[in-house]
C-alpha positions as a Python dict, from the first residue, in 0.01 Angstrom:
ca = {
    (1, 'M'): (0, 0, 0),
    (2, 'K'): (182, 327, 95),
    (3, 'T'): (355, 464, -183),
    (4, 'V'): (746, 597, -161),
    (5, 'V'): (933, 874, -394),
    (6, 'I'): (1277, 827, -380),
    (7, 'T'): (1523, 1083, -598),
    (8, 'G'): (1832, 999, -703),
    (9, 'S'): (1727, 600, -642),
    (10, 'T'): (1934, 382, -882),
    (11, 'R'): (2219, 321, -673),
    (12, 'G'): (2392, 403, -351),
    (13, 'I'): (2185, 532, -51),
    (14, 'G'): (1851, 562, -263),
    (15, 'R'): (1870, 216, -394),
    (16, 'G'): (1919, 75, -44),
    (17, 'L'): (1613, 238, 47),
    (18, 'A'): (1392, 146, -228),
    (19, 'E'): (1492, -196, -130),
    (20, 'N'): (1397, -184, 182),
    (21, 'F'): (1073, -6, 146),
    (22, 'L'): (970, -285, -108),
    (23, 'A'): (1074, -537, 123),
    (24, 'R'): (840, -377, 381),
    (25, 'G'): (550, -413, 163),
    (26, 'C'): (575, -44, 9),
    (27, 'R'): (531, 77, -337),
    (28, 'V'): (822, 252, -480),
    (29, 'I'): (882, 537, -715),
    (30, 'V'): (1269, 531, -803),
    (31, 'S'): (1424, 841, -1029),
    (32, 'A'): (1750, 925, -1152),
    (33, 'R'): (1863, 1159, -1452),
    (34, 'S'): (1932, 889, -1682),
    (35, 'Q'): (1625, 703, -1811),
    (36, 'N'): (1832, 406, -1892),
    (37, 'K'): (1962, 404, -1503),
    (38, 'V'): (1580, 390, -1409),
    (39, 'D'): (1474, 157, -1682),
    (40, 'E'): (1746, -101, -1534),
    (41, 'A'): (1640, -22, -1169),
    (42, 'V'): (1294, -81, -1215),
    (43, 'T'): (1378, -431, -1428),
    (44, 'E'): (1569, -558, -1167),
    (45, 'L'): (1326, -458, -865),
    (46, 'Q'): (1040, -600, -1010),
    (47, 'A'): (1198, -912, -1080),
    (48, 'A'): (1258, -908, -690),
    (49, 'Y'): (945, -765, -600),
    (50, 'G'): (667, -763, -814),
    (51, 'T'): (549, -537, -1157),
    (52, 'D'): (296, -381, -893),
    (53, 'A'): (552, -269, -678),
    (54, 'V'): (761, -53, -860),
    (55, 'A'): (805, 204, -1112),
    (56, 'G'): (1043, 460, -1244),
    (57, 'L'): (1048, 788, -1390),
    (58, 'R'): (1386, 1023, -1504),
    (59, 'C'): (1368, 1316, -1317),
    (60, 'D'): (1690, 1594, -1283),
    (61, 'I'): (1607, 1739, -946),
    (62, 'T'): (1702, 2137, -1106),
    (63, 'S'): (1393, 2082, -1332),
    (64, 'E'): (1072, 2195, -1166),
    (65, 'Q'): (878, 2052, -1461),
    (66, 'E'): (1069, 1703, -1443),
    (67, 'L'): (990, 1701, -1051),
    (68, 'A'): (604, 1819, -1110),
    (69, 'E'): (571, 1507, -1360),
    (70, 'L'): (725, 1297, -1139),
    (71, 'W'): (472, 1398, -860),
    (72, 'G'): (166, 1291, -1128),
    (73, 'F'): (344, 959, -1192),
    (74, 'A'): (401, 888, -844),
    (75, 'H'): (-2, 1017, -770),
    (76, 'A'): (-170, 853, -1058),
    (77, 'R'): (-37, 526, -883),
    (78, 'G'): (-209, 603, -533),
    (79, 'P'): (-148, 907, -278),
    (80, 'V'): (245, 990, -233),
    (81, 'D'): (291, 893, 141),
    (82, 'Y'): (666, 972, 171),
    (83, 'W'): (895, 1170, -89),
    (84, 'I'): (1261, 1144, 13),
    (85, 'N'): (1497, 1410, -111),
    (86, 'N'): (1789, 1203, -164),
    (87, 'A'): (1961, 1291, -493),
    (88, 'G'): (2243, 1500, -460),
    (89, 'M'): (2659, 1552, -586),
    (90, 'S'): (2953, 1610, -465),
    (91, 'I'): (3267, 1707, -596),
    (92, 'V'): (3653, 1643, -566),
    (93, 'R'): (3770, 1787, -196),
    (94, 'K'): (3994, 2070, -226),
    (95, 'P'): (4020, 2408, -131),
    (96, 'L'): (3740, 2637, -287),
    (97, 'A'): (4008, 2928, -438),
    (98, 'E'): (4071, 2629, -637),
    (99, 'Q'): (3759, 2474, -739),
    (100, 'S'): (3586, 2574, -1102),
    (101, 'A'): (3298, 2817, -1093),
    (102, 'D'): (3124, 2534, -1303),
    (103, 'D'): (3146, 2319, -1046),
    (104, 'L'): (3038, 2563, -771),
    (105, 'R'): (2738, 2634, -976),
    (106, 'R'): (2655, 2238, -1032),
    (107, 'I'): (2658, 2160, -669),
    (108, 'V'): (2440, 2429, -539),
    (109, 'D'): (2225, 2381, -855),
    (110, 'T'): (2141, 2004, -737),
    (111, 'N'): (2181, 2029, -364),
    (112, 'L'): (2040, 2333, -308),
    (113, 'T'): (1797, 2481, -573),
    (114, 'G'): (1724, 2122, -664),
    (115, 'L'): (1591, 2044, -296),
    (116, 'L'): (1437, 2362, -288),
    (117, 'L'): (1241, 2301, -583),
    (118, 'A'): (1180, 1913, -472),
    (119, 'C'): (1053, 2022, -150),
    (120, 'K'): (778, 2295, -326),
    (121, 'V'): (666, 2055, -594),
    (122, 'A'): (614, 1783, -318),
    (123, 'L'): (479, 2037, -22),
    (124, 'A'): (155, 2143, -309),
    (125, 'G'): (80, 1792, -388),
    (126, 'M'): (61, 1674, -9),
    (127, 'Q'): (-145, 1980, 70),
    (128, 'Q'): (-362, 1938, -188),
    (129, 'Q'): (-407, 1575, -107),
    (130, 'G'): (-385, 1651, 290),
    (131, 'H'): (-133, 1437, 449),
    (132, 'G'): (197, 1321, 334),
    (133, 'Q'): (594, 1328, 486),
    (134, 'I'): (919, 1438, 323),
    (135, 'W'): (1244, 1330, 456),
    (136, 'N'): (1558, 1519, 319),
    (137, 'M'): (1880, 1396, 329),
    (138, 'E'): (2187, 1542, 589),
    (139, 'G'): (2554, 1538, 455),
    (140, 'F'): (2858, 1680, 601),
    (141, 'G'): (2819, 1996, 755),
    (142, 'S'): (2468, 1967, 823),
    (143, 'T'): (2482, 2042, 1182),
    (144, 'G'): (2769, 2237, 1171),
    (145, 'Q'): (3095, 2026, 1044),
    (146, 'T'): (3384, 2223, 898),
    (147, 'A'): (3683, 2099, 696),
    (148, 'P'): (3929, 2181, 402),
    (149, 'G'): (3813, 2090, 94),
    (150, 'M'): (3419, 2015, 188),
    (151, 'A'): (3325, 2443, 191),
    (152, 'A'): (3092, 2366, -107),
    (153, 'Y'): (2918, 2052, -11),
    (154, 'G'): (2896, 2143, 340),
    (155, 'A'): (2763, 2491, 240),
    (156, 'T'): (2483, 2314, 43),
    (157, 'K'): (2414, 2032, 342),
    (158, 'R'): (2417, 2326, 613),
    (159, 'G'): (2156, 2494, 408),
    (160, 'L'): (1948, 2187, 367),
    (161, 'N'): (1912, 2188, 782),
    (162, 'Y'): (1772, 2570, 751),
    (163, 'L'): (1512, 2490, 472),
    (164, 'T'): (1390, 2187, 670),
    (165, 'K'): (1349, 2370, 1002),
    (166, 'A'): (1183, 2649, 819),
    (167, 'L'): (946, 2440, 642),
    (168, 'Q'): (862, 2251, 955),
    (169, 'K'): (709, 2608, 1081),
    (170, 'E'): (494, 2585, 749),
    (171, 'V'): (347, 2287, 793),
    (172, 'K'): (287, 2306, 1156),
    (173, 'G'): (-110, 2247, 1190),
    (174, 'T'): (-114, 2045, 902),
    (175, 'A'): (-110, 1671, 841),
    (176, 'V'): (219, 1735, 607),
    (177, 'Q'): (514, 1702, 805),
    (178, 'V'): (872, 1765, 701),
    (179, 'N'): (1141, 1550, 840),
    (180, 'T'): (1540, 1438, 896),
    (181, 'L'): (1719, 1162, 755),
    (182, 'S'): (2081, 1143, 903),
    (183, 'P'): (2251, 825, 756),
    (184, 'G'): (2603, 885, 928),
    (185, 'I'): (2892, 785, 690),
    (186, 'V'): (2802, 563, 404),
    (187, 'V'): (3020, 342, 135),
    (188, 'T'): (2915, 495, -173),
    (189, 'D'): (3066, 641, -461),
    (190, 'L'): (2968, 977, -379),
    (191, 'L'): (3195, 957, -78),
    (192, 'V'): (3517, 826, -236),
    (193, 'G'): (3449, 1057, -502),
    (194, 'D'): (3542, 1345, -249),
    (195, 'Y'): (3896, 1212, -247),
    (196, 'D'): (4197, 1180, -441),
    (197, 'L'): (4258, 821, -401),
    (198, 'N'): (4657, 842, -466),
    (199, 'S'): (4686, 1106, -192),
    (200, 'S'): (4827, 1049, 175),
    (201, 'E'): (4547, 1234, 296),
    (202, 'W'): (4331, 971, 154),
    (203, 'Q'): (4548, 699, 346),
    (204, 'K'): (4491, 906, 668),
    (205, 'T'): (4119, 960, 622),
    (206, 'R'): (4053, 584, 514),
    (207, 'K'): (4128, 518, 858),
    (208, 'I'): (3903, 738, 1024),
    (209, 'L'): (3621, 623, 758),
    (210, 'N'): (3665, 287, 827),
    (211, 'I'): (3609, 324, 1189),
    (212, 'L'): (3297, 550, 1186),
    (213, 'G'): (3151, 443, 836),
    (214, 'D'): (2906, 215, 743),
    (215, 'T'): (2764, -4, 411),
    (216, 'V'): (2455, 95, 230),
    (217, 'D'): (2308, -272, 374),
    (218, 'T'): (2371, -206, 711),
    (219, 'V'): (2264, 177, 728),
    (220, 'T'): (1958, 142, 482),
    (221, 'P'): (1697, -74, 717),
    (222, 'Y'): (1760, 120, 992),
    (223, 'L'): (1626, 467, 817),
    (224, 'V'): (1325, 235, 649),
    (225, 'Q'): (1220, 139, 1007),
    (226, 'G'): (1257, 486, 1154),
    (227, 'I'): (1063, 667, 829),
    (228, 'L'): (816, 434, 852),
    (229, 'S'): (756, 494, 1232),
    (230, 'A'): (759, 848, 1249),
    (231, 'Q'): (445, 1018, 1335),
    (232, 'K'): (537, 1371, 1363),
    (233, 'S'): (676, 1615, 1203),
    (234, 'G'): (1039, 1752, 1291),
    (235, 'S'): (1112, 1371, 1328),
    (236, 'R'): (1509, 1304, 1292),
    (237, 'V'): (1622, 957, 1188),
    (238, 'V'): (2033, 915, 1310),
    (239, 'W'): (2224, 623, 1254),
    (240, 'L'): (2565, 767, 1360),
    (241, 'T'): (2501, 883, 1663),
    (242, 'G'): (2716, 1062, 1907),
    (243, 'R'): (2707, 757, 2166),
    (244, 'K'): (2773, 497, 1872),
    (245, 'A'): (3100, 707, 1740),
    (246, 'F'): (3224, 692, 2055),
    (247, 'W'): (3184, 302, 2124),
    (248, 'R'): (3367, 297, 1744),
    (249, 'F'): (3655, 487, 1843),
    (250, 'L'): (3681, 307, 2193),
    (251, 'T'): (3665, -59, 2047),
    (252, 'A'): (3885, -17, 1696),
    (253, 'G'): (4162, -188, 1805),
    (254, 'F'): (3961, -490, 1873),
    (255, 'N'): (3731, -417, 1534),
    (256, 'K'): (3929, -401, 1237),
    (257, 'R'): (3730, -334, 942),
    (258, 'D'): (3823, -224, 564),
    (259, 'L'): (3479, -102, 443),
    (260, 'F'): (3725, 8, 73),
    (261, 'A'): (3807, -329, -44),
    (262, 'G'): (3651, -286, -372),
    (263, 'Y'): (3852, 56, -421),
    (264, 'K'): (4207, -68, -356),
    (265, 'S'): (4286, -91, -736),
    (266, 'H'): (4259, 249, -776),
    (267, 'A'): (4430, 367, -470),
    (268, 'A'): (4821, 435, -401),
}
């Protein structure tokens, strides 16, 4: 049984990944900052997949000590085959000059410093056990996209890709692999939280997101299949390819979707 650790896995993409790994016979270790949320997720997942298949531990990825505890907790159940750095955060989408210094520090501390620490802990553990795959989760900005109001978030995600490529050189010639997940535009609270749902900007953006976006249930099975199929360091599993995006725009007039129906009561 393969063992998978997923940070930030009590909801959203992380929860979807957990469920799909479990459906494929893996053991999953879920984590989040709140132990109550972890306990709730573990109880629900154990009811569906069995008590031996799921465990969980609170982990704030900005703490090296808690990350080390998460590794130890998982490794006690068997070698860690996959460590997925999914945990992250966003802040309200607005110009950098209007962002608070506290929010800027929090997003860098979580999305970049936390990622560095998580990779450090997972790499050390995998090098000691002799194998394993680390997967880092891309986001807006990872491949150079820019947009007003996204300077801080995009900068952290651009840094993620640099880190991933650098680590791929560090593990070259070993049985440890460092890879990338690109989920595209997935409708989660994190995505919607970037926008003021009462603004005219949101109404315009919503149209584009309904063309290019997808749900957690659509994207995560594809990502998990890609992870389980990867055989080499430097693998990249991409959901929203350029060809797929082109086809979505081409057929948008015939394929009306509203992925944000659940958020209607909050919109103008």
